[in-house]
C-alpha positions as CSV (number, residue, x, y, z in Angstrom):
1,M,55.7,113.6,149.3
2,K,53.4,113.2,146.3
3,R,54.3,116.7,145.2
4,F,58.0,115.9,145.6
5,L,57.7,112.9,143.4
6,L,55.8,114.9,140.8
7,W,58.5,117.5,140.9
8,I,61.2,114.8,140.4
9,I,59.3,113.4,137.5
10,S,58.9,116.8,136.0
11,V,62.6,117.6,136.3
12,A,63.5,114.2,134.7
13,L,61.1,114.8,131.9
14,G,62.5,118.3,131.5
15,V,66.1,117.0,131.3
16,A,65.0,114.3,128.9
17,L,63.3,116.9,126.7
18,L,66.3,119.1,126.9
19,L,68.7,116.3,125.9
20,A,66.4,115.3,123.1
21,A,66.3,118.9,122.0
22,V,70.1,119.1,122.1
23,M,70.4,115.8,120.2
24,G,67.9,117.0,117.7
25,V,69.7,120.3,117.2
26,S,73.1,118.5,117.0
27,Y,71.7,116.0,114.6
28,A,70.0,118.7,112.4
29,F,73.2,120.9,112.3
30,T,75.6,118.0,111.6
31,T,76.0,118.0,107.8
32,Q,78.0,116.1,105.3
33,G,80.6,118.9,105.6
34,G,81.7,117.0,108.7
35,C,83.1,114.2,106.5
36,P,86.8,114.3,105.6
37,D,88.0,115.7,102.3
38,A,87.7,113.2,99.5
39,A,90.7,114.6,97.6
40,A,92.7,111.8,95.9
41,Q,94.7,111.8,92.7
42,F,95.8,109.2,90.1
43,G,98.4,110.2,87.6
44,G,98.1,113.8,88.7
45,Q,94.3,114.0,88.1
46,E,91.7,114.5,90.7
47,L,89.5,111.5,91.4
48,E,85.7,111.6,91.8
49,T,84.0,109.5,94.4
50,N,81.3,107.0,93.3
51,G,80.2,105.9,96.7
52,F,80.8,106.7,100.4
53,C,79.7,106.0,103.9
54,W,80.8,108.1,106.9
55,Q,79.8,108.0,110.6
56,V,80.2,111.5,112.0
57,P,80.3,111.7,115.9
58,L,77.5,113.5,117.8
59,L,77.4,114.4,121.5
60,G,81.1,114.0,122.2
61,G,81.1,110.6,120.4
62,R,78.1,109.1,122.2
63,L,76.3,108.7,118.9
64,D,77.0,108.9,115.2
65,K,75.2,110.4,112.3
66,V,75.6,108.4,109.1
67,F,76.1,109.9,105.6
68,A,76.0,107.3,102.9
69,S,75.8,107.0,99.1
70,P,75.8,103.5,97.7
71,A,78.5,102.8,95.1
72,T,77.3,103.3,91.6
73,L,78.3,102.0,88.2
74,T,79.7,105.4,87.2
75,V,83.3,105.2,86.0
76,Q,85.4,108.3,85.7
77,K,87.4,108.6,82.5
78,L,90.9,110.0,83.0
79,G,92.0,109.8,79.3
80,T,95.6,108.8,78.3
81,L,98.4,108.7,80.8
82,Y,102.0,108.8,79.4
83,T,103.9,107.6,82.5
84,A,104.6,103.9,83.1
85,H,103.7,104.1,86.8
86,P,101.1,106.8,87.5
87,D,101.4,108.1,91.0
88,I,98.6,107.9,93.6
89,T,98.2,110.8,96.0
90,L,96.1,110.1,99.1
91,P,94.5,112.3,101.8
92,D,96.3,112.3,105.1
93,W,93.5,110.6,106.9
94,A,93.6,107.4,104.8
95,S,94.6,104.5,107.1
96,Y,93.4,101.5,105.1
97,T,93.3,101.1,101.3
98,T,92.3,98.6,98.7
99,L,93.1,98.9,95.0
100,T,92.1,96.6,92.1
101,I,93.3,97.2,88.5
102,Q,91.9,95.3,85.5
103,T,92.6,95.1,81.8
104,A,89.9,96.2,79.3
105,V,88.7,92.5,79.1
106,G,88.5,92.2,82.9
107,S,91.7,90.4,83.8
108,V,93.0,91.4,87.2
109,V,96.6,92.6,87.0
110,F,96.8,94.1,90.5
111,A,94.9,93.6,93.7
112,G,96.3,95.0,97.0
113,S,96.9,98.1,99.0
114,V,98.1,101.5,97.6
115,S,101.4,101.0,99.3
116,E,101.9,97.6,97.5
117,Y,101.0,99.4,94.2
118,Q,104.3,101.4,94.5
119,S,106.3,98.3,93.4
120,F,103.8,97.2,90.7
121,L,104.7,97.4,87.0
122,F,101.9,97.5,84.4
123,P,102.3,94.5,82.1
124,A,101.9,96.5,78.9
125,N,100.4,99.7,77.4
126,G,96.7,99.6,76.9
127,E,93.3,100.3,78.5
128,Y,92.7,99.7,82.3
129,K,89.9,100.1,84.8
130,A,90.7,100.6,88.5
131,A,88.6,100.6,91.7
132,M,90.0,102.1,94.9
133,T,88.6,102.4,98.4
134,L,90.1,104.6,101.1
135,W,89.2,104.0,104.7
136,R,89.6,106.0,107.9
137,V,89.3,103.7,110.9
138,P,90.3,104.4,114.4
139,K,93.4,102.8,115.9
140,G,92.5,99.3,116.9
141,G,89.5,99.2,114.6
142,M,88.8,97.1,111.5
143,A,87.3,98.3,108.2
144,T,84.6,95.6,108.4
145,Q,83.2,97.3,111.5
146,F,82.3,100.4,109.6
147,E,80.7,99.3,106.3
148,G,77.7,101.6,107.0
149,G,74.0,101.4,107.1
150,S,71.2,103.5,105.7
151,T,71.6,107.2,105.1
152,G,71.1,109.3,108.1
153,A,70.7,106.5,110.6
154,L,71.8,107.1,114.2
155,R,74.1,104.4,115.5
156,K,76.2,103.9,118.6
157,N,79.9,105.0,118.4
158,L,82.2,102.1,119.2
159,G,84.3,104.3,121.5
160,L,87.7,103.3,120.1
161,E,89.1,106.8,120.2
162,R,88.8,110.0,122.2
163,P,88.0,112.5,121.0
164,A,85.9,110.7,118.4
165,K,86.5,111.4,114.7
166,P,84.6,110.6,111.6
167,T,85.0,107.0,110.5
168,G,84.2,105.5,107.1
169,W,85.2,105.3,103.4
170,Y,85.2,106.7,100.0
171,R,85.2,104.6,96.8
172,Y,86.6,105.6,93.4
173,S,86.2,104.0,90.0
174,F,88.1,105.2,87.0
175,R,89.3,104.2,83.5
176,F,92.5,105.2,81.7
177,T,94.7,104.4,78.8
178,L,98.4,103.8,79.5
179,Q,100.7,104.9,76.7
180,A,104.2,105.0,78.2
181,S,107.5,105.2,76.3
182,A,110.9,104.2,77.8
183,D,113.3,106.9,78.8
184,I,116.9,106.0,78.0
185,A,119.7,108.1,79.3
186,F,123.5,107.6,79.0
187,S,125.9,108.7,81.7
188,A,128.3,110.0,79.0
189,E,128.4,110.5,75.2
190,R,132.2,109.7,75.1
191,V,134.3,107.3,77.0
192,E,138.0,106.5,77.0
193,Q,139.4,103.1,76.3
194,G,139.3,101.2,79.5
195,G,136.3,103.2,80.7
196,I,132.6,102.5,81.3
197,A,129.4,104.2,80.2
198,G,126.2,103.7,82.2
199,V,122.7,103.4,80.7
200,R,119.5,104.1,82.6
201,I,116.3,102.7,81.2
202,S,113.1,103.9,83.0
203,G,109.5,104.7,82.3
204,M,108.7,101.3,80.8
205,T,105.9,98.8,81.3
206,G,106.3,95.1,82.0
207,D,109.0,93.2,83.7
208,T,110.8,91.9,80.6
209,A,114.4,92.9,80.7
210,P,115.4,95.3,77.9
211,T,118.3,94.2,75.6
212,V,121.4,96.3,74.8
213,E,123.4,95.3,71.7
214,T,126.7,96.8,70.6
215,D,130.0,95.7,69.1
216,L,131.7,96.9,72.3
217,G,130.8,93.6,73.9
218,S,128.2,91.7,75.9
219,V,125.9,94.0,78.0
220,Q,123.5,92.8,80.6
221,C,120.6,94.8,82.1
222,V,120.0,94.6,85.8
223,R,117.0,95.7,87.8
224,A,117.0,99.1,89.5
225,A,114.5,100.9,91.7
226,D,113.2,103.0,88.8
227,G,113.7,100.5,86.0
228,W,116.9,99.0,84.6
229,R,120.6,99.7,84.5
230,A,123.2,98.6,82.0
231,Y,126.9,99.3,81.7
232,I,128.8,99.4,78.5
233,P,132.5,98.7,78.9
234,A,135.1,100.0,76.5
235,A,138.1,97.6,76.7
236,Y,141.7,98.9,76.6
237,N,142.0,97.6,73.0
238,E,138.6,98.7,71.7
239,S,138.7,100.6,68.4
240,S,138.3,104.4,68.8
241,G,135.4,106.2,67.1
242,G,131.6,105.9,67.1
243,H,129.9,102.7,68.2
244,A,126.2,102.0,67.7
245,V,124.3,101.0,70.9
246,N,120.8,99.5,70.2
247,V,118.4,99.4,73.2
248,T,115.3,97.4,72.6
249,V,112.4,97.9,75.1
250,N,109.0,96.2,74.6
251,G,109.7,95.6,70.9
252,E,110.8,99.2,70.3
253,T,114.5,99.7,69.4
254,L,116.3,103.0,70.0
255,T,119.8,103.6,68.6
256,H,122.5,105.7,70.3
257,T,126.1,106.4,69.3
258,L,128.8,106.1,72.0
259,V,132.2,107.5,71.1
260,V,135.3,105.7,72.3
261,L,138.3,108.0,72.7
262,P,141.8,106.6,72.3
263,K,144.0,106.6,75.4
264,D,147.8,106.4,75.6
265,F,148.4,103.9,78.4
266,G,152.2,104.0,77.9
267,T,154.7,101.1,78.2
268,V,156.4,99.4,81.1
269,E,159.6,97.3,81.3
270,V,159.1,93.8,82.6
271,D,161.4,90.8,83.1
272,P,160.9,87.8,80.8
273,E,158.1,85.5,81.8
274,P,158.1,81.8,81.4
275,P,155.7,80.6,78.7
276,A,152.4,79.1,80.0
277,T,151.7,75.5,79.1
278,D,148.6,74.5,77.1
279,A,147.4,72.6,80.2
280,A,147.7,75.7,82.4
281,N,145.8,77.9,79.9
282,A,143.0,75.3,79.5
283,E,142.7,74.9,83.3
284,F,142.3,78.7,83.6
285,R,139.7,79.0,80.9
286,N,137.6,76.2,82.4
287,A,137.8,77.7,85.9
288,V,137.4,81.4,85.1
289,W,135.8,82.2,81.8
290,G,132.4,80.7,82.6
291,L,132.2,83.0,85.7
292,Y,132.2,86.1,83.4
293,E,129.5,84.7,81.2
294,A,127.0,84.1,84.1
295,P,123.9,86.3,84.4
296,A,124.4,89.4,86.4
297,R,123.1,89.3,90.0
298,E,121.6,92.2,91.9
299,K,123.9,95.1,93.0
300,L,125.6,94.1,96.3
301,W,127.7,97.1,97.1
302,S,127.1,100.7,97.9
303,G,129.4,103.7,97.9
304,G,133.0,103.6,96.6
305,F,135.4,100.8,96.3
306,V,138.6,100.6,98.4
307,N,142.1,99.7,97.5
308,P,142.5,95.9,97.9
309,A,146.2,96.3,98.9
310,E,147.4,98.9,101.4
311,N,150.8,100.6,101.0
312,S,151.0,99.2,97.4
313,M,153.0,100.2,94.4
314,T,151.9,99.6,90.8
315,L,154.3,97.4,88.9
316,V,152.2,97.1,85.7
317,D,149.2,99.3,85.2
318,Y,146.1,98.6,83.2
319,G,146.5,99.0,79.5
320,Q,150.3,99.4,79.5
321,V,152.3,97.6,76.8
322,K,154.8,95.3,78.4
323,V,158.3,95.7,77.0
324,T,160.9,92.9,77.5
325,N,164.5,93.4,76.3
326,G,163.4,96.2,74.0
327,Q,160.7,94.1,72.4
328,Q,157.0,95.2,72.8
329,G,154.7,92.4,74.0
330,S,151.1,92.1,75.0
331,R,149.0,94.8,76.7
332,S,148.1,94.4,80.3
333,N,144.4,93.8,81.0
334,S,144.8,94.2,84.8
335,T,146.9,95.9,87.4
336,K,149.8,94.3,89.2
337,L,150.3,95.7,92.7
338,Y,153.6,95.2,94.6
339,T,153.2,94.9,98.3
340,I,155.2,93.4,101.2
341,P,155.0,89.6,101.1
342,G,152.3,88.3,103.3
343,E,150.5,91.7,103.2
344,P,146.7,91.1,103.4
345,C,144.6,91.4,100.3
346,R,141.1,92.8,100.9
347,A,137.8,92.8,99.1
348,P,137.3,96.3,97.7
349,A,133.5,96.2,98.2
350,N,130.6,93.9,99.2
351,G,130.2,90.8,97.1
352,V,130.0,87.0,96.9
353,V,133.1,84.8,96.3
354,V,132.5,82.7,93.2
355,L,136.0,81.2,92.9
356,A,138.8,80.4,95.4
357,A,141.3,77.9,93.9
358,E,144.9,77.2,93.1
359,L,145.5,77.4,89.3
360,A,148.8,76.7,87.6
361,L,148.6,79.8,85.4
362,T,147.6,82.4,88.0
363,G,148.5,80.7,91.3
364,N,146.0,81.0,94.2
365,T,143.1,82.9,92.7
366,V,140.0,84.5,94.1
367,V,137.1,86.0,92.1
368,I,134.4,88.1,93.7
369,D,131.0,88.9,92.1
370,H,129.9,92.4,93.3
371,G,126.7,92.3,91.4
372,S,125.5,94.5,88.5
373,G,127.9,92.8,86.2
374,I,131.1,93.7,88.1
375,K,133.7,91.1,89.1
376,T,137.1,91.5,90.6
377,Q,139.9,88.9,90.4
378,Y,143.0,88.5,92.6
379,S,145.8,86.2,91.6
380,N,149.3,85.2,92.8
381,L,148.1,85.0,96.4
382,A,150.1,83.2,99.0
383,D,149.1,79.8,100.2
384,T,145.4,79.0,100.4
385,P,142.9,81.9,100.2
386,T,141.0,82.7,103.5
387,V,137.6,82.5,101.7
388,S,135.6,79.8,99.9
389,P,133.1,79.9,97.0
390,G,129.7,81.1,98.3
391,D,131.2,83.3,101.1
392,K,129.7,86.7,101.4
393,V,132.3,89.4,101.9
394,K,132.2,93.1,102.9
395,G,134.5,95.8,101.7
396,G,137.7,95.6,103.6
397,D,137.4,91.9,104.5
398,V,140.7,89.9,104.1
399,I,140.5,87.3,101.4
400,G,144.1,86.2,101.3
401,S,147.7,87.6,101.3
402,V,150.3,88.7,98.8
403,G,152.4,85.8,97.5
404,K,154.2,84.5,94.4
405,T,152.3,81.4,93.3
406,A,151.7,82.2,89.6
407,I,154.3,80.4,87.4
408,C,153.8,82.9,84.6
409,E,154.8,85.9,86.8
410,I,157.3,84.3,89.2
411,G,160.1,86.5,87.9
412,Q,158.3,89.6,89.2
413,G,158.5,88.5,92.9
414,S,155.7,88.8,95.5
415,H,152.8,90.9,94.3
416,M,149.0,90.8,93.8
417,H,147.6,90.6,90.3
418,F,144.3,92.5,90.4
419,A,141.8,92.7,87.5
420,M,138.3,94.1,87.2
421,S,135.6,93.3,84.6
422,R,132.2,94.5,83.6
423,D,129.9,92.1,81.9
424,G,133.0,90.0,81.1
425,A,134.9,92.9,79.5
426,S,138.2,94.0,81.1
427,V,138.0,97.5,82.4
428,D,140.4,99.9,84.2
429,P,140.2,99.3,88.0
430,T,141.0,102.9,88.6
431,T,137.5,103.7,87.2
432,Y,136.3,102.6,90.6
433,I,139.3,102.4,92.9
434,P,141.9,105.2,93.5
435,I,145.0,103.0,93.1
């Protein structure tokens, strides 16, 4: 019996020694090479770590070997970056991130995750310092559980994942100078009377809206994913030739010339229209004009616009000179669509109703704000519109029906008077809608 006990003890000691030897070999041969790749980039440049702590699993995840280097005061100098929003490239393993960006005098301009940084705009050009930490933590774990101990210390794995993988973090500290210039691109160098030219402004710092000044009319800049957008309308009666467009971004003004080409809109015979009273004109101005001077809201539509009246026929087209009894009169700033009385009128795109009222001059009238400076107007509708101010509409929604409630166009029978504007300037609806 005594010999048997001694044998058991010997076997146990042998196993213990064997396990210790295996652990020792495993420990000795586990190197820093078992840590994940530290490759990360800012503005296309490789970043250098200035601190790390990693727990590398041993013995199938029963224990960890720790590799650590305390964060130092070393700051990597990246030099001058010329993009307004330098991209950050992360290794695939990064599951938790922190990023802090300060000005040269220490004012924090950003503090958050790398994902939140994607929507951040630098307030201005200048010198900045950034500190970034990238973590790999197992699913269900927290970064605070893995802040690390002394270099080389054995610690117990928390067992949150099988098979166990390295857990820990890398820290980066870097300086850079931001010197970005705005990129301004026009959709066209030439535009016909009644048309629109788009302007894309990107690559700028700060969130102050750029300004666009031109004798073609008022132009508003609206926010876009990569900067700002503006749209320059050329009204039907705008003078042909070159027009200066001055774009000011962060105190810097760039001048571009937009050429307006003449367009022959033709003429159209119309019946005499009763003169509008001063009271009717004043009521229309008070109700409608202020809508077109309001600041542009965000873009509300996507895709193309649809025809607001099905099975329609154009009585008077945009830009046509109206001729009455052989005498030339005014030029049309809208499109008059003839349809069957009572035919539904539909919103051509998503938007918000900003006016639904009965006006003496234009009859039952609806104005929809589609965002980005575009508004559409529907007049001469039958009875009361089916929408109210503040209503949100989608493309194709019914907003009223064809009627003859406008006293100034009563001689033209039932029709819908349809107009479109950009930043308050009348534009050709066919620019957006295949009428």
